[in-house]
CHARMM internal coordinates of N, CA and C (Angstrom, degrees):
IC EDIT
DIST 1 N 1 CA 1.4315
DIST 1 CA 1 C 1.5348
ANGL 1 N 1 CA 1 C 109.70
DIST 1 C 2 N 1.3002
ANGL 1 CA 1 C 2 N 117.88
DIHE 1 N 1 CA 1 C 2 N 125.05
DIST 2 N 2 CA 1.4829
ANGL 1 C 2 N 2 CA 121.20
DIHE 1 CA 1 C 2 N 2 CA -179.80
DIST 2 CA 2 C 1.5350
ANGL 2 N 2 CA 2 C 113.04
DIHE 1 C 2 N 2 CA 2 C -65.94
DIST 2 C 3 N 1.2879
ANGL 2 CA 2 C 3 N 116.68
DIHE 2 N 2 CA 2 C 3 N 142.50
DIST 3 N 3 CA 1.4644
ANGL 2 C 3 N 3 CA 120.82
DIHE 2 CA 2 C 3 N 3 CA 177.37
DIST 3 CA 3 C 1.5123
ANGL 3 N 3 CA 3 C 110.93
DIHE 2 C 3 N 3 CA 3 C -77.18
DIST 3 C 4 N 1.2290
ANGL 3 CA 3 C 4 N 117.58
DIHE 3 N 3 CA 3 C 4 N 147.57
DIST 4 N 4 CA 1.4825
ANGL 3 C 4 N 4 CA 122.77
DIHE 3 CA 3 C 4 N 4 CA -177.84
DIST 4 CA 4 C 1.5161
ANGL 4 N 4 CA 4 C 105.84
DIHE 3 C 4 N 4 CA 4 C -82.39
DIST 4 C 5 N 1.3184
ANGL 4 CA 4 C 5 N 117.80
DIHE 4 N 4 CA 4 C 5 N 134.42
DIST 5 N 5 CA 1.4639
ANGL 4 C 5 N 5 CA 122.58
DIHE 4 CA 4 C 5 N 5 CA 179.18
DIST 5 CA 5 C 1.5358
ANGL 5 N 5 CA 5 C 108.90
DIHE 4 C 5 N 5 CA 5 C -96.01
DIST 5 C 6 N 1.3025
ANGL 5 CA 5 C 6 N 114.00
DIHE 5 N 5 CA 5 C 6 N 144.54
DIST 6 N 6 CA 1.4990
ANGL 5 C 6 N 6 CA 120.51
DIHE 5 CA 5 C 6 N 6 CA 177.03
DIST 6 CA 6 C 1.4828
ANGL 6 N 6 CA 6 C 110.66
DIHE 5 C 6 N 6 CA 6 C -94.22
DIST 6 C 7 N 1.3050
ANGL 6 CA 6 C 7 N 117.75
DIHE 6 N 6 CA 6 C 7 N 126.78
DIST 7 N 7 CA 1.4252
ANGL 6 C 7 N 7 CA 120.01
DIHE 6 CA 6 C 7 N 7 CA 178.45
DIST 7 CA 7 C 1.5200
ANGL 7 N 7 CA 7 C 109.27
DIHE 6 C 7 N 7 CA 7 C -102.94
DIST 7 C 8 N 1.3539
ANGL 7 CA 7 C 8 N 113.21
DIHE 7 N 7 CA 7 C 8 N 148.05
DIST 8 N 8 CA 1.4226
ANGL 7 C 8 N 8 CA 119.46
DIHE 7 CA 7 C 8 N 8 CA 178.41
DIST 8 CA 8 C 1.5704
ANGL 8 N 8 CA 8 C 111.22
DIHE 7 C 8 N 8 CA 8 C -78.40
DIST 8 C 9 N 1.3468
ANGL 8 CA 8 C 9 N 116.21
DIHE 8 N 8 CA 8 C 9 N 151.72
DIST 9 N 9 CA 1.4479
ANGL 8 C 9 N 9 CA 115.81
DIHE 8 CA 8 C 9 N 9 CA 173.98
DIST 9 CA 9 C 1.5221
ANGL 9 N 9 CA 9 C 109.93
DIHE 8 C 9 N 9 CA 9 C -69.96
DIST 9 C 10 N 1.2840
ANGL 9 CA 9 C 10 N 117.17
DIHE 9 N 9 CA 9 C 10 N 156.52
DIST 10 N 10 CA 1.4719
ANGL 9 C 10 N 10 CA 122.76
DIHE 9 CA 9 C 10 N 10 CA -173.61
DIST 10 CA 10 C 1.5017
ANGL 10 N 10 CA 10 C 112.48
DIHE 9 C 10 N 10 CA 10 C -88.54
DIST 10 C 11 N 1.3059
ANGL 10 CA 10 C 11 N 121.39
DIHE 10 N 10 CA 10 C 11 N 26.48
DIST 11 N 11 CA 1.4340
ANGL 10 C 11 N 11 CA 122.82
DIHE 10 CA 10 C 11 N 11 CA -179.85
DIST 11 CA 11 C 1.5167
ANGL 11 N 11 CA 11 C 111.97
DIHE 10 C 11 N 11 CA 11 C -74.61
DIST 11 C 12 N 1.3544
ANGL 11 CA 11 C 12 N 118.07
DIHE 11 N 11 CA 11 C 12 N -27.05
DIST 12 N 12 CA 1.4526
ANGL 11 C 12 N 12 CA 121.59
DIHE 11 CA 11 C 12 N 12 CA -177.67
DIST 12 CA 12 C 1.5228
ANGL 12 N 12 CA 12 C 112.86
DIHE 11 C 12 N 12 CA 12 C -80.33
DIST 12 C 13 N 1.3007
ANGL 12 CA 12 C 13 N 118.08
DIHE 12 N 12 CA 12 C 13 N -10.35
DIST 13 N 13 CA 1.4867
ANGL 12 C 13 N 13 CA 121.52
DIHE 12 CA 12 C 13 N 13 CA -179.81
DIST 13 CA 13 C 1.5161
ANGL 13 N 13 CA 13 C 112.12
DIHE 12 C 13 N 13 CA 13 C -107.16
DIST 13 C 14 N 1.2970
ANGL 13 CA 13 C 14 N 118.37
DIHE 13 N 13 CA 13 C 14 N 47.24
DIST 14 N 14 CA 1.4785
ANGL 13 C 14 N 14 CA 122.23
DIHE 13 CA 13 C 14 N 14 CA -178.63
DIST 14 CA 14 C 1.5076
ANGL 14 N 14 CA 14 C 111.46
DIHE 13 C 14 N 14 CA 14 C -81.34
DIST 14 C 15 N 1.3354
ANGL 14 CA 14 C 15 N 120.72
DIHE 14 N 14 CA 14 C 15 N -4.93
DIST 15 N 15 CA 1.4063
ANGL 14 C 15 N 15 CA 121.29
DIHE 14 CA 14 C 15 N 15 CA 177.38
DIST 15 CA 15 C 1.5357
ANGL 15 N 15 CA 15 C 115.18
DIHE 14 C 15 N 15 CA 15 C 113.47
DIST 15 C 16 N 1.3241
ANGL 15 CA 15 C 16 N 117.77
DIHE 15 N 15 CA 15 C 16 N -30.52
DIST 16 N 16 CA 1.4737
ANGL 15 C 16 N 16 CA 120.89
DIHE 15 CA 15 C 16 N 16 CA 179.63
DIST 16 CA 16 C 1.4548
ANGL 16 N 16 CA 16 C 111.32
DIHE 15 C 16 N 16 CA 16 C -145.33
DIST 16 C 17 N 1.2860
ANGL 16 CA 16 C 17 N 113.81
DIHE 16 N 16 CA 16 C 17 N 163.70
DIST 17 N 17 CA 1.5035
ANGL 16 C 17 N 17 CA 120.59
DIHE 16 CA 16 C 17 N 17 CA 179.07
DIST 17 CA 17 C 1.5426
ANGL 17 N 17 CA 17 C 107.26
DIHE 16 C 17 N 17 CA 17 C -101.48
DIST 17 C 18 N 1.2917
ANGL 17 CA 17 C 18 N 113.97
DIHE 17 N 17 CA 17 C 18 N 129.83
DIST 18 N 18 CA 1.4566
ANGL 17 C 18 N 18 CA 118.88
DIHE 17 CA 17 C 18 N 18 CA 178.86
DIST 18 CA 18 C 1.5323
ANGL 18 N 18 CA 18 C 109.30
DIHE 17 C 18 N 18 CA 18 C -116.19
DIST 18 C 19 N 1.2996
ANGL 18 CA 18 C 19 N 115.43
DIHE 18 N 18 CA 18 C 19 N 121.40
DIST 19 N 19 CA 1.4546
ANGL 18 C 19 N 19 CA 120.92
DIHE 18 CA 18 C 19 N 19 CA -180.00
DIST 19 CA 19 C 1.4990
ANGL 19 N 19 CA 19 C 107.20
DIHE 18 C 19 N 19 CA 19 C -116.25
DIST 19 C 20 N 1.3355
ANGL 19 CA 19 C 20 N 117.10
DIHE 19 N 19 CA 19 C 20 N 128.23
DIST 20 N 20 CA 1.4570
ANGL 19 C 20 N 20 CA 121.77
DIHE 19 CA 19 C 20 N 20 CA 179.64
DIST 20 CA 20 C 1.5486
ANGL 20 N 20 CA 20 C 107.06
DIHE 19 C 20 N 20 CA 20 C -113.81
DIST 20 C 21 N 1.3361
ANGL 20 CA 20 C 21 N 113.88
DIHE 20 N 20 CA 20 C 21 N 124.44
DIST 21 N 21 CA 1.4800
ANGL 20 C 21 N 21 CA 119.27
DIHE 20 CA 20 C 21 N 21 CA -179.15
DIST 21 CA 21 C 1.5355
ANGL 21 N 21 CA 21 C 107.84
DIHE 20 C 21 N 21 CA 21 C -105.66
DIST 21 C 22 N 1.3296
ANGL 21 CA 21 C 22 N 116.81
DIHE 21 N 21 CA 21 C 22 N 145.11
DIST 22 N 22 CA 1.4719
ANGL 21 C 22 N 22 CA 119.83
DIHE 21 CA 21 C 22 N 22 CA 172.05
DIST 22 CA 22 C 1.5346
ANGL 22 N 22 CA 22 C 109.67
DIHE 21 C 22 N 22 CA 22 C -68.74
DIST 22 C 23 N 1.3271
ANGL 22 CA 22 C 23 N 115.67
DIHE 22 N 22 CA 22 C 23 N 159.97
DIST 23 N 23 CA 1.4695
ANGL 22 C 23 N 23 CA 120.81
DIHE 22 CA 22 C 23 N 23 CA -174.94
DIST 23 CA 23 C 1.5564
ANGL 23 N 23 CA 23 C 110.91
DIHE 22 C 23 N 23 CA 23 C -58.73
DIST 23 C 24 N 1.3285
ANGL 23 CA 23 C 24 N 116.58
DIHE 23 N 23 CA 23 C 24 N -36.18
DIST 24 N 24 CA 1.4646
ANGL 23 C 24 N 24 CA 117.72
DIHE 23 CA 23 C 24 N 24 CA -173.66
DIST 24 CA 24 C 1.5260
ANGL 24 N 24 CA 24 C 111.24
DIHE 23 C 24 N 24 CA 24 C -74.48
DIST 24 C 25 N 1.2914
ANGL 24 CA 24 C 25 N 116.74
DIHE 24 N 24 CA 24 C 25 N -14.79
DIST 25 N 25 CA 1.4745
ANGL 24 C 25 N 25 CA 117.76
DIHE 24 CA 24 C 25 N 25 CA -178.84
DIST 25 CA 25 C 1.5611
ANGL 25 N 25 CA 25 C 108.73
DIHE 24 C 25 N 25 CA 25 C -71.28
DIST 25 C 26 N 1.2961
ANGL 25 CA 25 C 26 N 116.65
DIHE 25 N 25 CA 25 C 26 N -22.12
DIST 26 N 26 CA 1.4775
ANGL 25 C 26 N 26 CA 120.49
DIHE 25 CA 25 C 26 N 26 CA 176.71
DIST 26 CA 26 C 1.5466
ANGL 26 N 26 CA 26 C 110.38
DIHE 25 C 26 N 26 CA 26 C -99.38
DIST 26 C 27 N 1.3484
ANGL 26 CA 26 C 27 N 116.20
DIHE 26 N 26 CA 26 C 27 N -39.25
DIST 27 N 27 CA 1.4270
ANGL 26 C 27 N 27 CA 119.75
DIHE 26 CA 26 C 27 N 27 CA -173.63
DIST 27 CA 27 C 1.5639
ANGL 27 N 27 CA 27 C 113.28
DIHE 26 C 27 N 27 CA 27 C -69.79
DIST 27 C 28 N 1.3001
ANGL 27 CA 27 C 28 N 117.93
DIHE 27 N 27 CA 27 C 28 N -40.39
DIST 28 N 28 CA 1.4782
ANGL 27 C 28 N 28 CA 119.22
DIHE 27 CA 27 C 28 N 28 CA -176.18
DIST 28 CA 28 C 1.5684
ANGL 28 N 28 CA 28 C 110.84
DIHE 27 C 28 N 28 CA 28 C -71.44
DIST 28 C 29 N 1.2664
ANGL 28 CA 28 C 29 N 123.12
DIHE 28 N 28 CA 28 C 29 N -44.02
DIST 29 N 29 CA 1.4864
ANGL 28 C 29 N 29 CA 119.04
DIHE 28 CA 28 C 29 N 29 CA 174.18
DIST 29 CA 29 C 1.5470
ANGL 29 N 29 CA 29 C 113.22
DIHE 28 C 29 N 29 CA 29 C -62.77
DIST 29 C 30 N 1.3333
ANGL 29 CA 29 C 30 N 115.23
DIHE 29 N 29 CA 29 C 30 N -36.35
DIST 30 N 30 CA 1.4813
ANGL 29 C 30 N 30 CA 118.33
DIHE 29 CA 29 C 30 N 30 CA 176.66
DIST 30 CA 30 C 1.5262
ANGL 30 N 30 CA 30 C 111.63
DIHE 29 C 30 N 30 CA 30 C -63.54
DIST 30 C 31 N 1.3243
ANGL 30 CA 30 C 31 N 117.09
DIHE 30 N 30 CA 30 C 31 N -44.91
DIST 31 N 31 CA 1.4154
ANGL 30 C 31 N 31 CA 122.55
DIHE 30 CA 30 C 31 N 31 CA 178.33
DIST 31 CA 31 C 1.5266
ANGL 31 N 31 CA 31 C 110.56
DIHE 30 C 31 N 31 CA 31 C -62.89
DIST 31 C 32 N 1.2885
ANGL 31 CA 31 C 32 N 118.90
DIHE 31 N 31 CA 31 C 32 N -43.90
DIST 32 N 32 CA 1.4833
ANGL 31 C 32 N 32 CA 121.60
DIHE 31 CA 31 C 32 N 32 CA 176.76
DIST 32 CA 32 C 1.4893
ANGL 32 N 32 CA 32 C 110.94
DIHE 31 C 32 N 32 CA 32 C -62.48
DIST 32 C 33 N 1.2991
ANGL 32 CA 32 C 33 N 119.32
DIHE 32 N 32 CA 32 C 33 N -39.27
DIST 33 N 33 CA 1.4602
ANGL 32 C 33 N 33 CA 122.10
DIHE 32 CA 32 C 33 N 33 CA 178.89
DIST 33 CA 33 C 1.4817
ANGL 33 N 33 CA 33 C 111.38
DIHE 32 C 33 N 33 CA 33 C -64.82
DIST 33 C 34 N 1.3222
ANGL 33 CA 33 C 34 N 118.73
DIHE 33 N 33 CA 33 C 34 N -42.32
DIST 34 N 34 CA 1.4677
ANGL 33 C 34 N 34 CA 124.03
DIHE 33 CA 33 C 34 N 34 CA -179.09
DIST 34 CA 34 C 1.5215
ANGL 34 N 34 CA 34 C 109.20
DIHE 33 C 34 N 34 CA 34 C -65.30
DIST 34 C 35 N 1.3236
ANGL 34 CA 34 C 35 N 117.64
DIHE 34 N 34 CA 34 C 35 N -44.31
DIST 35 N 35 CA 1.4990
ANGL 34 C 35 N 35 CA 119.54
DIHE 34 CA 34 C 35 N 35 CA -179.26
DIST 35 CA 35 C 1.5336
ANGL 35 N 35 CA 35 C 110.75
DIHE 34 C 35 N 35 CA 35 C -65.68
DIST 35 C 36 N 1.3104
ANGL 35 CA 35 C 36 N 116.22
DIHE 35 N 35 CA 35 C 36 N -43.59
DIST 36 N 36 CA 1.4998
ANGL 35 C 36 N 36 CA 119.41
DIHE 35 CA 35 C 36 N 36 CA 179.87
DIST 36 CA 36 C 1.5360
ANGL 36 N 36 CA 36 C 110.70
DIHE 35 C 36 N 36 CA 36 C -64.96
DIST 36 C 37 N 1.3582
ANGL 36 CA 36 C 37 N 115.16
DIHE 36 N 36 CA 36 C 37 N -38.78
DIST 37 N 37 CA 1.4680
ANGL 36 C 37 N 37 CA 117.31
DIHE 36 CA 36 C 37 N 37 CA -178.87
DIST 37 CA 37 C 1.5379
ANGL 37 N 37 CA 37 C 108.13
DIHE 36 C 37 N 37 CA 37 C -68.21
DIST 37 C 38 N 1.2948
ANGL 37 CA 37 C 38 N 120.22
DIHE 37 N 37 CA 37 C 38 N -36.69
DIST 38 N 38 CA 1.4453
ANGL 37 C 38 N 38 CA 123.47
DIHE 37 CA 37 C 38 N 38 CA 176.26
DIST 38 CA 38 C 1.5309
ANGL 38 N 38 CA 38 C 111.58
DIHE 37 C 38 N 38 CA 38 C -62.10
DIST 38 C 39 N 1.3287
ANGL 38 CA 38 C 39 N 116.80
DIHE 38 N 38 CA 38 C 39 N -39.80
DIST 39 N 39 CA 1.4106
ANGL 38 C 39 N 39 CA 120.07
DIHE 38 CA 38 C 39 N 39 CA 177.50
DIST 39 CA 39 C 1.5038
ANGL 39 N 39 CA 39 C 113.74
DIHE 38 C 39 N 39 CA 39 C -69.05
DIST 39 C 40 N 1.3051
ANGL 39 CA 39 C 40 N 117.54
DIHE 39 N 39 CA 39 C 40 N -34.26
DIST 40 N 40 CA 1.4618
ANGL 39 C 40 N 40 CA 121.13
DIHE 39 CA 39 C 40 N 40 CA 179.80
DIST 40 CA 40 C 1.5121
ANGL 40 N 40 CA 40 C 109.60
DIHE 39 C 40 N 40 CA 40 C -73.64
DIST 40 C 41 N 1.2903
ANGL 40 CA 40 C 41 N 117.91
DIHE 40 N 40 CA 40 C 41 N -39.28
DIST 41 N 41 CA 1.4619
ANGL 40 C 41 N 41 CA 120.59
DIHE 40 CA 40 C 41 N 41 CA -177.63
DIST 41 CA 41 C 1.5079
ANGL 41 N 41 CA 41 C 113.25
DIHE 40 C 41 N 41 CA 41 C -65.11
DIST 41 C 42 N 1.3365
ANGL 41 CA 41 C 42 N 119.15
DIHE 41 N 41 CA 41 C 42 N -36.63
DIST 42 N 42 CA 1.4171
ANGL 41 C 42 N 42 CA 120.90
DIHE 41 CA 41 C 42 N 42 CA -177.09
DIST 42 CA 42 C 1.5749
ANGL 42 N 42 CA 42 C 109.59
DIHE 41 C 42 N 42 CA 42 C -144.16
DIST 42 C 43 N 1.3300
ANGL 42 CA 42 C 43 N 117.65
DIHE 42 N 42 CA 42 C 43 N 80.57
DIST 43 N 43 CA 1.4574
ANGL 42 C 43 N 43 CA 119.80
DIHE 42 CA 42 C 43 N 43 CA -177.15
DIST 43 CA 43 C 1.5178
ANGL 43 N 43 CA 43 C 113.50
DIHE 42 C 43 N 43 CA 43 C -71.90
DIST 43 C 44 N 1.3230
ANGL 43 CA 43 C 44 N 120.20
DIHE 43 N 43 CA 43 C 44 N -11.73
DIST 44 N 44 CA 1.4475
ANGL 43 C 44 N 44 CA 121.05
DIHE 43 CA 43 C 44 N 44 CA 175.81
DIST 44 CA 44 C 1.5182
ANGL 44 N 44 CA 44 C 112.75
DIHE 43 C 44 N 44 CA 44 C -67.96
DIST 44 C 45 N 1.3407
ANGL 44 CA 44 C 45 N 117.49
DIHE 44 N 44 CA 44 C 45 N -21.04
DIST 45 N 45 CA 1.4603
ANGL 44 C 45 N 45 CA 121.57
DIHE 44 CA 44 C 45 N 45 CA -178.55
DIST 45 CA 45 C 1.5175
ANGL 45 N 45 CA 45 C 111.61
DIHE 44 C 45 N 45 CA 45 C -85.07
DIST 45 C 46 N 1.2916
ANGL 45 CA 45 C 46 N 120.11
DIHE 45 N 45 CA 45 C 46 N 6.05
DIST 46 N 46 CA 1.4910
ANGL 45 C 46 N 46 CA 121.59
DIHE 45 CA 45 C 46 N 46 CA -173.26
DIST 46 CA 46 C 1.4948
ANGL 46 N 46 CA 46 C 109.56
DIHE 45 C 46 N 46 CA 46 C -100.90
DIST 46 C 47 N 1.3451
ANGL 46 CA 46 C 47 N 119.28
DIHE 46 N 46 CA 46 C 47 N 42.82
DIST 47 N 47 CA 1.4350
ANGL 46 C 47 N 47 CA 120.61
DIHE 46 CA 46 C 47 N 47 CA 176.22
DIST 47 CA 47 C 1.4951
ANGL 47 N 47 CA 47 C 109.60
DIHE 46 C 47 N 47 CA 47 C -77.18
DIST 47 C 48 N 1.3472
ANGL 47 CA 47 C 48 N 115.97
DIHE 47 N 47 CA 47 C 48 N 155.70
DIST 48 N 48 CA 1.4737
ANGL 47 C 48 N 48 CA 121.05
DIHE 47 CA 47 C 48 N 48 CA -176.53
DIST 48 CA 48 C 1.4929
ANGL 48 N 48 CA 48 C 112.30
DIHE 47 C 48 N 48 CA 48 C -101.12
DIST 48 C 49 N 1.3371
ANGL 48 CA 48 C 49 N 120.51
DIHE 48 N 48 CA 48 C 49 N 14.44
DIST 49 N 49 CA 1.4494
ANGL 48 C 49 N 49 CA 121.18
DIHE 48 CA 48 C 49 N 49 CA -174.32
DIST 49 CA 49 C 1.5068
ANGL 49 N 49 CA 49 C 114.41
DIHE 48 C 49 N 49 CA 49 C -83.32
DIST 49 C 50 N 1.2822
ANGL 49 CA 49 C 50 N 119.68
DIHE 49 N 49 CA 49 C 50 N -38.72
DIST 50 N 50 CA 1.4907
ANGL 49 C 50 N 50 CA 122.59
DIHE 49 CA 49 C 50 N 50 CA -176.59
DIST 50 CA 50 C 1.4888
ANGL 50 N 50 CA 50 C 112.44
DIHE 49 C 50 N 50 CA 50 C -124.20
DIST 50 C 51 N 1.3103
ANGL 50 CA 50 C 51 N 116.93
DIHE 50 N 50 CA 50 C 51 N 118.38
DIST 51 N 51 CA 1.4667
ANGL 50 C 51 N 51 CA 120.12
DIHE 50 CA 50 C 51 N 51 CA -178.06
DIST 51 CA 51 C 1.5325
ANGL 51 N 51 CA 51 C 110.78
DIHE 50 C 51 N 51 CA 51 C -82.87
DIST 51 C 52 N 1.3122
ANGL 51 CA 51 C 52 N 120.10
DIHE 51 N 51 CA 51 C 52 N -39.64
DIST 52 N 52 CA 1.4776
ANGL 51 C 52 N 52 CA 121.37
DIHE 51 CA 51 C 52 N 52 CA -179.84
DIST 52 CA 52 C 1.5145
ANGL 52 N 52 CA 52 C 110.37
DIHE 51 C 52 N 52 CA 52 C -72.69
DIST 52 C 53 N 1.2973
ANGL 52 CA 52 C 53 N 118.31
DIHE 52 N 52 CA 52 C 53 N -38.21
DIST 53 N 53 CA 1.4736
ANGL 52 C 53 N 53 CA 120.25
DIHE 52 CA 52 C 53 N 53 CA 178.41
DIST 53 CA 53 C 1.5160
ANGL 53 N 53 CA 53 C 109.65
DIHE 52 C 53 N 53 CA 53 C -67.18
DIST 53 C 54 N 1.3238
ANGL 53 CA 53 C 54 N 117.54
DIHE 53 N 53 CA 53 C 54 N -39.77
DIST 54 N 54 CA 1.4521
ANGL 53 C 54 N 54 CA 117.05
DIHE 53 CA 53 C 54 N 54 CA 179.77
DIST 54 CA 54 C 1.5120
ANGL 54 N 54 CA 54 C 113.17
DIHE 53 C 54 N 54 CA 54 C -66.78
DIST 54 C 55 N 1.3261
ANGL 54 CA 54 C 55 N 115.84
DIHE 54 N 54 CA 54 C 55 N -36.74
DIST 55 N 55 CA 1.4585
ANGL 54 C 55 N 55 CA 120.14
DIHE 54 CA 54 C 55 N 55 CA 178.46
DIST 55 CA 55 C 1.5193
ANGL 55 N 55 CA 55 C 110.32
DIHE 54 C 55 N 55 CA 55 C -65.66
DIST 55 C 56 N 1.2799
ANGL 55 CA 55 C 56 N 117.91
DIHE 55 N 55 CA 55 C 56 N -46.63
DIST 56 N 56 CA 1.4861
ANGL 55 C 56 N 56 CA 118.73
DIHE 55 CA 55 C 56 N 56 CA 179.25
DIST 56 CA 56 C 1.5331
ANGL 56 N 56 CA 56 C 110.53
DIHE 55 C 56 N 56 CA 56 C -66.07
DIST 56 C 57 N 1.3201
ANGL 56 CA 56 C 57 N 119.36
DIHE 56 N 56 CA 56 C 57 N -34.56
DIST 57 N 57 CA 1.4144
ANGL 56 C 57 N 57 CA 121.64
DIHE 56 CA 56 C 57 N 57 CA 177.72
DIST 57 CA 57 C 1.5634
ANGL 57 N 57 CA 57 C 109.43
DIHE 56 C 57 N 57 CA 57 C -66.62
DIST 57 C 58 N 1.2998
ANGL 57 CA 57 C 58 N 117.90
DIHE 57 N 57 CA 57 C 58 N -39.47
DIST 58 N 58 CA 1.4852
ANGL 57 C 58 N 58 CA 122.50
DIHE 57 CA 57 C 58 N 58 CA 177.12
DIST 58 CA 58 C 1.5228
ANGL 58 N 58 CA 58 C 109.36
DIHE 57 C 58 N 58 CA 58 C -62.80
DIST 58 C 59 N 1.3086
ANGL 58 CA 58 C 59 N 118.17
DIHE 58 N 58 CA 58 C 59 N -45.74
DIST 59 N 59 CA 1.4721
ANGL 58 C 59 N 59 CA 120.29
DIHE 58 CA 58 C 59 N 59 CA -177.93
DIST 59 CA 59 C 1.5540
ANGL 59 N 59 CA 59 C 107.47
DIHE 58 C 59 N 59 CA 59 C -62.62
DIST 59 C 60 N 1.3805
ANGL 59 CA 59 C 60 N 117.53
DIHE 59 N 59 CA 59 C 60 N -42.79
DIST 60 N 60 CA 1.4513
ANGL 59 C 60 N 60 CA 121.04
DIHE 59 CA 59 C 60 N 60 CA 179.15
DIST 60 CA 60 C 1.5200
ANGL 60 N 60 CA 60 C 111.52
DIHE 59 C 60 N 60 CA 60 C -60.79
DIST 60 C 61 N 1.3168
ANGL 60 CA 60 C 61 N 114.73
DIHE 60 N 60 CA 60 C 61 N -41.45
DIST 61 N 61 CA 1.5203
ANGL 60 C 61 N 61 CA 120.19
DIHE 60 CA 60 C 61 N 61 CA -179.00
DIST 61 CA 61 C 1.5658
ANGL 61 N 61 CA 61 C 109.05
DIHE 60 C 61 N 61 CA 61 C -64.01
DIST 61 C 62 N 1.3577
ANGL 61 CA 61 C 62 N 115.78
DIHE 61 N 61 CA 61 C 62 N -42.65
DIST 62 N 62 CA 1.4879
ANGL 61 C 62 N 62 CA 118.38
DIHE 61 CA 61 C 62 N 62 CA -179.77
DIST 62 CA 62 C 1.5620
ANGL 62 N 62 CA 62 C 108.36
DIHE 61 C 62 N 62 CA 62 C -64.00
DIST 62 C 63 N 1.3713
ANGL 62 CA 62 C 63 N 116.23
DIHE 62 N 62 CA 62 C 63 N -42.60
DIST 63 N 63 CA 1.4321
ANGL 62 C 63 N 63 CA 117.18
DIHE 62 CA 62 C 63 N 63 CA -179.54
DIST 63 CA 63 C 1.5227
ANGL 63 N 63 CA 63 C 111.36
DIHE 62 C 63 N 63 CA 63 C -62.63
DIST 63 C 64 N 1.3123
ANGL 63 CA 63 C 64 N 118.53
DIHE 63 N 63 CA 63 C 64 N -37.26
DIST 64 N 64 CA 1.4238
ANGL 63 C 64 N 64 CA 122.59
DIHE 63 CA 63 C 64 N 64 CA 179.04
DIST 64 CA 64 C 1.5428
ANGL 64 N 64 CA 64 C 110.68
DIHE 63 C 64 N 64 CA 64 C -63.72
DIST 64 C 65 N 1.3612
ANGL 64 CA 64 C 65 N 114.62
DIHE 64 N 64 CA 64 C 65 N -41.11
DIST 65 N 65 CA 1.4040
ANGL 64 C 65 N 65 CA 120.34
DIHE 64 CA 64 C 65 N 65 CA -177.27
DIST 65 CA 65 C 1.5050
ANGL 65 N 65 CA 65 C 110.88
DIHE 64 C 65 N 65 CA 65 C -68.55
DIST 65 C 66 N 1.3273
ANGL 65 CA 65 C 66 N 114.64
DIHE 65 N 65 CA 65 C 66 N -41.50
DIST 66 N 66 CA 1.4782
ANGL 65 C 66 N 66 CA 117.40
DIHE 65 CA 65 C 66 N 66 CA -178.59
DIST 66 CA 66 C 1.5414
ANGL 66 N 66 CA 66 C 110.60
DIHE 65 C 66 N 66 CA 66 C -67.96
DIST 66 C 67 N 1.3476
ANGL 66 CA 66 C 67 N 114.85
DIHE 66 N 66 CA 66 C 67 N -40.45
DIST 67 N 67 CA 1.5086
ANGL 66 C 67 N 67 CA 115.65
DIHE 66 CA 66 C 67 N 67 CA -179.58
DIST 67 CA 67 C 1.5161
ANGL 67 N 67 CA 67 C 111.45
DIHE 66 C 67 N 67 CA 67 C -70.74
DIST 67 C 68 N 1.3493
ANGL 67 CA 67 C 68 N 119.87
DIHE 67 N 67 CA 67 C 68 N -28.92
DIST 68 N 68 CA 1.4126
ANGL 67 C 68 N 68 CA 119.51
DIHE 67 CA 67 C 68 N 68 CA 175.71
DIST 68 CA 68 C 1.5102
ANGL 68 N 68 CA 68 C 115.46
DIHE 67 C 68 N 68 CA 68 C -69.84
DIST 68 C 69 N 1.3696
ANGL 68 CA 68 C 69 N 116.09
DIHE 68 N 68 CA 68 C 69 N -31.35
DIST 69 N 69 CA 1.4289
ANGL 68 C 69 N 69 CA 119.93
DIHE 68 CA 68 C 69 N 69 CA 176.42
DIST 69 CA 69 C 1.4847
ANGL 69 N 69 CA 69 C 111.81
DIHE 68 C 69 N 69 CA 69 C -77.83
DIST 69 C 70 N 1.3717
ANGL 69 CA 69 C 70 N 117.47
DIHE 69 N 69 CA 69 C 70 N -27.84
DIST 70 N 70 CA 1.4411
ANGL 69 C 70 N 70 CA 121.61
DIHE 69 CA 69 C 70 N 70 CA -177.63
DIST 70 CA 70 C 1.5194
ANGL 70 N 70 CA 70 C 112.23
DIHE 69 C 70 N 70 CA 70 C -74.17
DIST 70 C 71 N 1.3303
ANGL 70 CA 70 C 71 N 116.80
DIHE 70 N 70 CA 70 C 71 N -27.86
DIST 71 N 71 CA 1.4783
ANGL 70 C 71 N 71 CA 119.42
DIHE 70 CA 70 C 71 N 71 CA -175.65
DIST 71 CA 71 C 1.5316
ANGL 71 N 71 CA 71 C 111.92
DIHE 70 C 71 N 71 CA 71 C -92.43
END
COOR INIT
IC SEED 1 N 1 CA 1 C
IC BUILD
């Protein structure tokens, strides 16, 4: 007597592959790229003496970059 074969449901053969990424899978690499690009463009600003001044300078640099691309 032949054994019965189990067939898979046809949900995997809908025609295309759909991949859904969480928001951070795009945001974190983008943020890392922007920070590293800012460090490469002006390495003189990477002093370790002031944390608050460096953070405000980084935010100002990002704002300048965003406004230059928007115009």
